[in-house]
Each structure stands twice: as C-alpha cells, then as structure tokens.
C-alpha positions in Angstrom: -48.6 -67.5 64.1 -50.0 -66.1 67.4 -51.5 -62.8 66.3 -52.6 -62.1 69.9 -49.1 -60.7 70.4 -50.3 -57.8 68.2 -52.7 -56.8 70.9 -49.9 -56.5 73.5 -47.8 -54.5 71.1 -50.8 -52.2 70.5 -51.0 -51.7 74.2 -47.4 -50.5 74.2 -47.9 -48.3 71.1 -51.0 -46.8 72.6 -49.2 -46.0 75.9 -46.4 -44.1 74.1 -49.0 -42.4 71.8 -50.6 -41.0 75.0 -47.3 -40.1 76.8 -47.2 -36.6 75.4 -46.5 -34.0 78.1 -46.6 -31.3 75.4 -50.4 -31.6 75.3 -51.0 -30.2 78.8 -49.5 -26.9 77.8 -50.2 -27.0 74.1 -52.5 -24.0 73.9 -50.2 -21.9 76.2 -47.2 -22.9 74.1 -49.1 -21.8 70.9 -50.2 -18.6 72.6 -46.6 -17.8 73.6 -45.7 -18.2 70.0 -48.3 -15.7 68.9 -51.2 -17.9 68.1 -54.6 -16.3 68.9 -57.9 -18.2 69.4 -58.9 -17.3 65.8 -55.6 -18.6 64.5 -56.0 -21.9 66.5 -59.5 -22.3 65.0 -58.0 -21.8 61.5 -55.4 -24.4 62.3 -58.2 -26.8 63.5 -60.0 -26.2 60.2 -56.8 -27.0 58.2 -56.4 -30.2 60.3 -60.0 -31.2 59.8 -60.0 -30.4 56.1 -56.9 -32.5 55.6 -58.7 -35.4 57.2 -61.8 -34.9 55.1 -59.6 -35.0 51.9 -57.4 -37.9 52.8 -59.5 -40.1 55.2 -61.1 -42.3 52.7 -58.1 -42.6 50.3 -55.9 -43.6 53.3 -58.5 -46.1 54.4 -58.5 -47.7 51.0 -54.7 -47.7 51.0 -54.8 -49.5 54.4 -57.1 -52.1 53.0 -55.0 -52.7 49.9 -51.4 -52.0 51.2 -51.7 -53.1 54.8 -52.9 -51.7 58.1 -49.5 -52.1 59.8 -47.8 -49.9 57.2 -50.3 -47.1 57.9 -49.7 -47.3 61.7 -45.9 -46.9 61.0 -46.6 -43.8 58.8 -48.7 -42.3 61.6 -46.0 -42.8 64.2 -43.3 -41.3 61.9 -45.4 -38.2 61.1 -46.2 -37.9 64.8 -42.5 -37.7 65.6 -41.9 -35.2 62.9 -44.8 -33.1 64.1 -43.3 -32.6 67.6 -39.8 -31.9 66.2 -41.2 -29.1 63.9 -43.3 -27.6 66.7 -40.2 -26.9 68.8 -39.0 -24.5 66.1 -42.5 -23.1 65.1 -42.8 -19.3 65.5 -45.3 -18.2 62.8 -48.8 -19.2 61.7 -47.7 -21.0 58.6 -45.3 -23.2 60.6 -48.2 -24.4 62.7 -50.3 -24.8 59.6 -47.7 -27.2 58.2 -47.6 -29.1 61.5 -51.4 -29.6 61.6 -51.4 -30.6 58.0 -48.9 -33.4 58.8 -51.0 -34.2 61.9 -54.0 -34.6 59.7 -52.2 -37.0 57.5 -51.1 -39.0 60.5 -54.6 -39.1 61.9 -56.0 -40.5 58.6 -53.3 -43.1 58.4 -54.2 -44.3 61.9 -57.9 -43.9 62.3 -59.3 -46.7 60.1 -56.1 -48.8 60.2 -55.8 -49.3 63.9 -59.4 -50.5 64.5 -59.2 -52.7 61.5 -55.9 -54.1 62.6 -57.2 -54.8 66.0 -60.4 -56.5 64.8 -58.6 -58.7 62.3 -56.0 -59.7 64.8 -58.8 -60.8 67.2 -60.7 -62.5 64.4 -57.7 -64.5 63.4 -57.7 -65.9 66.9 -61.4 -66.4 67.0 -61.9 -63.6 69.5 -63.6 -60.9 67.5 -66.4 -60.8 70.1 -63.9 -59.2 72.5 -63.4 -56.2 70.2 -65.2 -53.6 72.4 -63.4 -55.0 75.4 -59.9 -54.8 73.9 -60.6 -51.4 72.3 -61.7 -50.2 75.7 -58.4 -51.5 77.2 -56.4 -49.8 74.6 -58.2 -46.6 75.1 -57.8 -47.0 78.9 -54.0 -47.5 78.5 -53.8 -44.4 76.2 -55.8 -42.4 78.8 -53.6 -43.6 81.7 -50.4 -42.6 79.9 -52.1 -39.2 79.0 -52.7 -38.7 82.7 -49.1 -39.4 83.6 -48.0 -37.0 80.8 -50.4 -34.3 82.1 -49.3 -34.5 85.7 -45.6 -34.6 84.8 -46.0 -32.1 82.0 -47.6 -29.4 84.1 -44.9 -29.9 86.8 -42.1 -29.6 84.2 -43.8 -26.6 82.5 -44.0 -24.7 85.8 -40.2 -25.1 86.3 -38.6 -25.3 82.9 -39.2 -24.0 79.4 -42.2 -25.3 77.5 -39.8 -26.8 74.8 -38.7 -29.6 77.2 -42.2 -31.0 77.1 -42.0 -31.1 73.3 -38.7 -32.9 73.3 -40.0 -35.5 75.7 -43.1 -36.0 73.5 -40.9 -36.4 70.4 -39.0 -39.1 72.2 -42.2 -40.9 73.2 -43.6 -40.9 69.7 -40.3 -42.2 68.4 -40.5 -45.2 70.7 -44.0 -45.8 69.5 -42.7 -45.8 65.9 -40.1 -48.4 66.7 -42.7 -50.7 68.3 -45.0 -50.2 65.3 -42.3 -51.9 63.1 -42.7 -55.1 65.1 -46.4 -55.5 64.4 -47.4 -58.5 62.2 -50.0 -57.9 59.6 -52.9 -60.4 60.1 -54.3 -62.2 57.1 -57.4 -60.6 55.6 -59.2 -60.4 52.3 -57.4 -57.4 50.9 -54.7 -59.6 49.5 -57.2 -61.2 47.1 -58.8 -57.9 46.1 -56.0 -56.0 44.5 -58.1 -55.3 41.4 -60.8 -53.5 43.4 -60.7 -49.8 42.3 -61.2 -46.6 44.1 -64.8 -46.1 42.9 -65.8 -49.6 44.0 -64.5 -49.0 47.5 -66.4 -45.7 47.7 -69.7 -47.1 46.4 -69.5 -50.2 48.6 -68.8 -48.0 51.6 -71.8 -45.7 50.9 -74.0 -48.8 50.4 -73.1 -50.0 53.9 -74.6 -46.8 55.4 -77.5 -46.5 52.9 -78.7 -50.1 53.4 -78.2 -50.0 57.2 -79.7 -46.7 58.5 -79.2 -47.9 62.1 -75.5 -48.1 61.5 -75.5 -44.5 60.1 -77.4 -43.3 63.2 -75.1 -44.9 65.7 -72.0 -43.7 63.8 -73.5 -40.2 63.6 -73.7 -40.1 67.4 -70.0 -40.8 67.5 -69.3 -38.1 65.0 -71.3 -35.4 66.9 -70.0 -36.3 70.3 -66.5 -36.7 69.0 -66.5 -33.2 67.5 -68.0 -31.7 70.7 -65.4 -33.3 73.0 -62.6 -32.1 70.7 -63.5 -28.5 71.6 -63.2 -29.3 75.3 -59.9 -31.2 74.7 -58.5 -28.3 72.6 -59.6 -25.3 74.6 -59.9 -26.4 78.3 -56.4 -24.8 79.0 -57.6 -21.4 77.8 -60.8 -22.0 79.8 -58.8 -22.5 83.0 -56.6 -19.6 82.1 -59.7 -17.3 81.6 -61.0 -18.1 85.1 -57.6 -17.7 86.8 -56.5 -21.2 87.5 -52.6 -21.3 87.9 -50.7 -23.5 85.4 -49.4 -25.8 88.1 -52.9 -27.2 88.5 -53.4 -27.8 84.8 -51.9 -31.3 85.1 -54.3 -32.3 87.9 -57.3 -31.1 85.9 -56.1 -32.7 82.7 -55.6 -36.0 84.5 -59.1 -35.8 85.9 -60.7 -35.2 82.5 -59.0 -38.3 81.2 -59.3 -40.5 84.3 -63.0 -40.0 84.2 -63.2 -41.5 80.7 -61.6 -44.8 81.8 -64.7 -46.4 83.4 -66.8 -45.7 80.3 -64.2 -47.0 77.9 -63.5 -50.1 79.9 -67.1 -51.1 80.7 -68.9 -50.0 77.6 -69.1 -53.7 76.4 -70.9 -54.5 79.6 -73.3 -51.6 79.4 -74.4 -52.7 75.9 -75.5 -56.0 77.3 -77.6 -54.4 80.0 -79.0 -51.3 78.2 -80.1 -50.8 74.7 -77.9 -48.9 72.3 -80.6 -46.3 71.8 -80.9 -45.5 75.5 -77.2 -45.3 76.0 -76.6 -43.0 73.1 -79.5 -40.7 74.0 -78.2 -40.5 77.6 -74.7 -39.5 76.3 -76.2 -36.9 74.0 -78.3 -35.4 76.8 -75.3 -35.1 79.1 -73.3 -33.4 76.3 -76.1 -30.9 75.6 -76.6 -29.9 79.2 -73.0 -30.2 80.2 -71.6 -27.9 77.4 -74.3 -25.4 78.1 -73.2 -25.2 81.7 -69.6 -24.8 80.5 -70.7 -21.7 78.5 -72.9 -20.2 81.1 -71.1 -20.7 84.4 -67.6 -19.3 84.5 -66.2 -21.0 87.5 -66.5 -24.2 89.6 -69.8 -25.2 88.0 -68.3 -25.0 84.5 -65.3 -27.1 85.6 -67.6 -29.7 87.1 -69.6 -29.7 83.8 -66.4 -30.4 81.9 -65.6 -33.4 84.1 -69.1 -34.8 83.8 -69.0 -34.6 80.0 -65.7 -36.3 80.0 -67.1 -39.1 82.2 -69.7 -39.9 79.6 -67.4 -39.3 76.6 -65.5 -42.5 77.4 -68.6 -44.7 76.6 -69.1 -43.5 73.0 -66.2 -44.7 70.9 -66.3 -48.4 72.0 -70.0 -48.5 71.4 -70.2 -46.8 68.0 -67.0 -48.3 66.6 -67.9 -51.8 67.9 -71.4 -51.5 66.4 -69.9 -50.7 63.0 -67.1 -53.3 62.9 -69.4 -56.2 63.8 -71.4 -55.4 60.7 -68.8 -54.8 58.0 -66.6 -57.1 55.9 -62.9 -57.5 56.6 -61.8 -56.4 53.1 -63.5 -53.0 53.5 -62.9 -52.6 57.3 -60.5 -49.7 57.2 -62.3 -47.9 54.4 -65.7 -48.0 56.1 -64.2 -47.0 59.4 -62.5 -44.1 57.7 -65.9 -42.8 56.7 -66.7 -42.3 60.4 -63.6 -40.2 60.9 -64.3 -38.3 57.7 -67.9 -37.4 58.8 -66.5 -36.4 62.3 -64.1 -33.9 60.6 -66.8 -32.5 58.3 -68.8 -31.7 61.4 -65.6 -30.3 63.0 -65.1 -27.9 60.1 -68.7 -26.6 60.2 -68.8 -26.3 64.0 -65.3 -24.7 64.0 -66.6 -21.8 61.9 -69.4 -21.2 64.4 -67.1 -21.7 67.4 -64.5 -19.3 66.0 -67.2 -16.6 65.2 -68.8 -16.7 68.6 -65.5 -17.0 70.4 -64.3 -13.8 68.7 -67.5 -11.9 69.6 -68.3 -13.3 73.0 -64.9 -14.8 74.1 -64.3 -18.5 74.6 -67.6 -19.0 76.5 -69.6 -17.9 73.5 -67.9 -20.5 71.4 -69.0 -23.2 73.9 -72.5 -21.8 73.8 -72.6 -22.4 70.1 -71.5 -26.0 70.6 -74.2 -26.5 73.2 -76.9 -25.3 70.8 -75.5 -27.6 68.1 -75.6 -30.7 70.4 -79.1 -29.8 71.5 -80.3 -29.7 67.9 -78.8 -33.1 67.2 -80.4 -34.5 70.4 -83.8 -33.4 69.2 -83.1 -35.2 65.9 -82.0 -38.3 67.7 -85.1 -38.5 69.9 -87.4 -38.0 67.0 -85.8 -40.5 64.7 -86.7 -43.7 66.5 -84.8 -46.4 64.5 -84.5 -49.9 66.0 -80.9 -50.5 66.9 -80.3 -54.2 67.1 -77.9 -55.6 69.7 
C-alpha cells in the first residue's frame, strides 16, 4: 500500500485545522461574553492541566490503539468545541470547552508526528521528516492567514457567531478526511502486553540517557509556552493600543506568514548551522523581543511581536525532528507526548505569573514576566554547554 497518500491527506487535514476564522476574534468574543483576563488565564490553566494529566496516557493509547484513531478523536472534539462555544455565556461553559480542547490536543500532539514519521518510514523517506513537518506547518499557517483575513472582515460586518459556525464547518471537514487515513505498520501491534509503567519508565530513560535530547526538547517547551502567550493575547494587546478590529486580520496574517520561512527551511538551517547556535539564537530573540513587547506600547511592541513570530517557526521542526530521529517507533507517540506534557507544565507555572502581573500591571506586566522567564532560561542554556550531535 502506498502510505505516501497519508502525507497528502495530512496536508488537507492541516489546512482545515487552520481554517478557523473564530481565532482572529477569539479574545474579543470571550470578552463580550464576560470573560476577563484573569478568567482567560484560569481557562488556560485548566487547558494546560488537562494536557498534563492526559498527555502521556493518550500517547500510550496512540501507540497501542493506533495514531489514526486519535487524530479522528481530536477532529471530533474540535468540532464539538466550536459548537459549544457558540452558546457559551458563563465561565463554566468556557471551562468545559477548554477541557475538551485539552483532550483534543493530547489526542493529536504525539499521534500526528508519530503518524507522519511512520508513514514516511514505511516508504523509506524518514530523512524527510523535518521537511514534511515544515510543509504541514506551512499549510496550517497559510490557512490560518486566510482565516484571519476573512475572519476580521466578517467580524467587522456580522455577529461574531458567524466566525464560529464557519470554524465548526471547517473542523467537521477535517474530521471527515481523518477517517480516510490509513494506519502505517509499526511495532505497537506486537507490543500489546507492554503495560503503562513500562511505557513511562522507558520514556523517562530516553531523556535520562540522552541529556542532549532533553536540552533540545526543553528549548521547544520554553519557546512554545512563550509564543502561546503572544498567540492568546495579541488581540487584547492591539485593543489596548487602539488598533481597530478591521486591522486584526492583517496583523494576525503577518504573525503567521512570518513563521512560514522558518518552518519550511528549518531542515536546511540544521545542515548549515549547529543545533546549539540555532536554539540559542531563537532564545535570544524571544528574550529581547518579549521584553520589547512589555516595555514599548506601540509600533515597537508590534514589530517585536512580528520578529518573535519570525523565529518561532524554526523551533518545532528542529526540536521535534531531533527527537523523532532518536526514538523507537513503538514508543514514538508516547515519548513525543512527554514534550507536550512538559510544555504545558511550564504553561501552568508561567500562567500563574502572567495572570498575577497582568492583574497588577495590566497586560504589559504579564509580558514582562514572560520576558524575565525567557531570559533566565537563556542564561541556563548558554551555561549548559552540551554537545548536540547533528
């Protein structure tokens, strides 16, 4: 069977996953329904805590039950999420939605990368993993840009709910395509007797015996958590400095468009520069850039957001590719899930600080806290000089 067709189907699924015009006005929609910044932070903590609790179990389930099934679960819950949001009016409604979104994220996070790698490996093309992951990310970003531009236009002329109905439709189409995926052969079929404890201990051993893997993955966790705050709160940032909603789509499109070069050409950068130099460069940009976002409440802050987004595109293909080239197929989804678990542990801890400083010093104080956090991590990274093999 030609499993390369899976790659093309993943392109389509990724396109519709990104085609969510609701995201461009998400924070404004939540604000209109009575959600304060502090409530949003609480919702983010619920989301991250759900992922921490379920990330590894769903990764194990993906390795034992099949990665395709978990992708289908993710798409179904994504459709349900948008449907429920349309009728959400109280905090507990949003709490239920983010809980379901957390389950969907855990179902997809380790499964999708493992599914992609094993589909390529079946065709003898696993060396193209970073390249294909970059393409999938670029397609997702492209559809996100389309959604942002159309979403802000629609939101300026119609009720916000229309964007959510369109997002519900896009996620439903993605779910239908996910049913057509074909599970590639891998070792999970012969390891049905492996128990939960063995999966956990083996996964921990991967990081304990390979400190370089841990360091690379840790960069992905920290930068992933930091960029999440930009993705989640840029709308309120623009609102604070008086940018009209009609321009939100253009700005959102720019933040995602700038990630495309990095995600597409990360596989080329790693053949030209060392992993260490690339990851330190990204960390430096994050530290300085987010500090500028906090300190300069105007055009400089907006430019800083765009620069951080430019470098954010490099990180995921580099860190995820580094990991997947060094783990066994039978544990692929489980070990990958540990990366997402760690990211969300960091998200919970930083969300507490972000919420506290946002409450006391407005949104800009929250970004100031994230800048300090990134700077502390940068100091650790520069002092811990592990050799990262290519």
